[in-house]
Residue, then its C-alpha position, 0 to 999 in steps of 0.5 A: m500500500e505504501d508504494v501505491i501511495k508514493k505513486a499517487n504522490v508523484l502524480i500529485e506533484a506533477i499536476p502544477y507542471i502539467h497545467a503549466f505546460r499544456r499546449k506548450i511546445f517542447v523540442i527534444k534532440y535525441g541522437g548518438s549511441i543512446l539512439d541505438n540502444k533499444a531499452i533507452r529508446k523505449n524509455v525515451l519514447e514512452d516519455l514522449v507519448f506521456l507528454s503528448y497525452v497530457g497536451i504537450r506539443t512535442i517535436l523530436v529531432h533525431g541524429g544518426g551519426p554512429h549509424i552513418s559512420k558504420r554504413l560509410t565504413e561498410a561501403g568503403f568510404k571514410s568518415e571525415f569531420h571538420d570542426g565537429i561537422r561531417v564533411t558530406d560529399k555526394n556519396t556520403l549524402n546518399i548514405v546520410k539520407e538513407e540512414l536518417t530515413k531508416l531511423n525516422d521510420i523506426i522511431v515512428k513505428e515504435i511510437k505507434d506501437l506505444k499508442g502515440d499519435v505521430t508524424g515522421l518528416n524525413g527531410q523531403e517536406n521542405i520544412i528546414h530551409v538552408e544554404k551551403k555552410k561556409a567554413s575554412k574547408d569545403l564541407g560539401f553538402v552541409g547546410t546552415i539553416t536560413d528558415i523554418d516552415k513554422q506553419a507546416l510543423d504547427k499543423h502536425l502539432k495542433k493535431g496532437h501528433i508527436t512530430v519526428l524530424s530528420p536533420m535534412g534541409i533543402s536549399v533554394e536550388k532544391q539541393e538536399h543538405n546534411v544539417n547538424a541535429d543540435e543546430v536543427a533542434s535549436a533553430i526549431a525551438t527558436s522559430m516555434n517559440a518553444e517552452k523548452l529545448v532539451l538535449l538528450t545525451n549520455v552524461q548526467g549534464v554539466m558536471r564540475k568533475t566528470d568522475d563525480p556523480d555528485s558534482l552535477i550542476s542542476t541550474l546554470t545561467m548563461d552568464e556562468i557558462d563562459n567562466l565554466i568553459q574558460s576553466k574547462v569544467i565545460d569542454g569537449g562535446m559539451i561545448p556545442k551542446v551549451n552553445a545550442c542552448i545559449e542560441a535558443l535562449n537568446g532566440g526566446v526559448h524559455k528554458t533549456h535542458i541537458i539530460d542523461a537519456r540513460i536514466q529511466h524516464a529522465l524526461l518525466l523526472e526532469f519536467f514533472t518533479n521539483k528536483g529534476v535530474g539534469t542541468q537546466i540552463l536559464n537566461k538569467 
């Protein structure tokens, strides 16, 4: 009986959050090795279905880096990166499209299996408008986002559909481009005036000491981030994640989160409990 009462108390704790977030837009980016783990993926998708059921309008942007790299190796092509961005020639672009479409189809099917309403968008719909990304090296078919078709996304969200997007964009010349998934999620969150941008990862969040689980920083402001980067508390792959959060906050997103997807039902714990489980980054 005590366990049952605890479950009821958790639901009661969630009520004010559910009330505050109904009809708000959450943009969640999900990729990397955690996307390939079926058990983790099931937990994440269960959370998304729950968010949808309580009236939260949810957009999931998925990556696919490990799958793409594996396919390139199998096809005898080399994965090449420049400043963390995949150099995308014609052969690489074809593999990127194929792998992202496969992943999009898998995610959509699994959400349907969980009784969720869902729409999958694989990049052919001309929702993410791009131009060729400029860099010190020619990156090939890599895009920088110029615009998001908000009305197209809003149409699916108003139907109550979880909207699953591949990070593929199209230029005015009708050329498809590979786009960094963190950039896509941040741009969509800004364009849609989202309540939250969430980056799912395989670490707890921003840690003062990477080997100390008790050193998680639960809340950060943008003003604190520069100092943490300078002192190398934030470094490596965490830097582009916090930069995506900063860009979204500067664009009007209310709150951003970096959450460990390996924690069972991490999204629900972060959004609907008083303590949360990851790092939230605020404007001030």
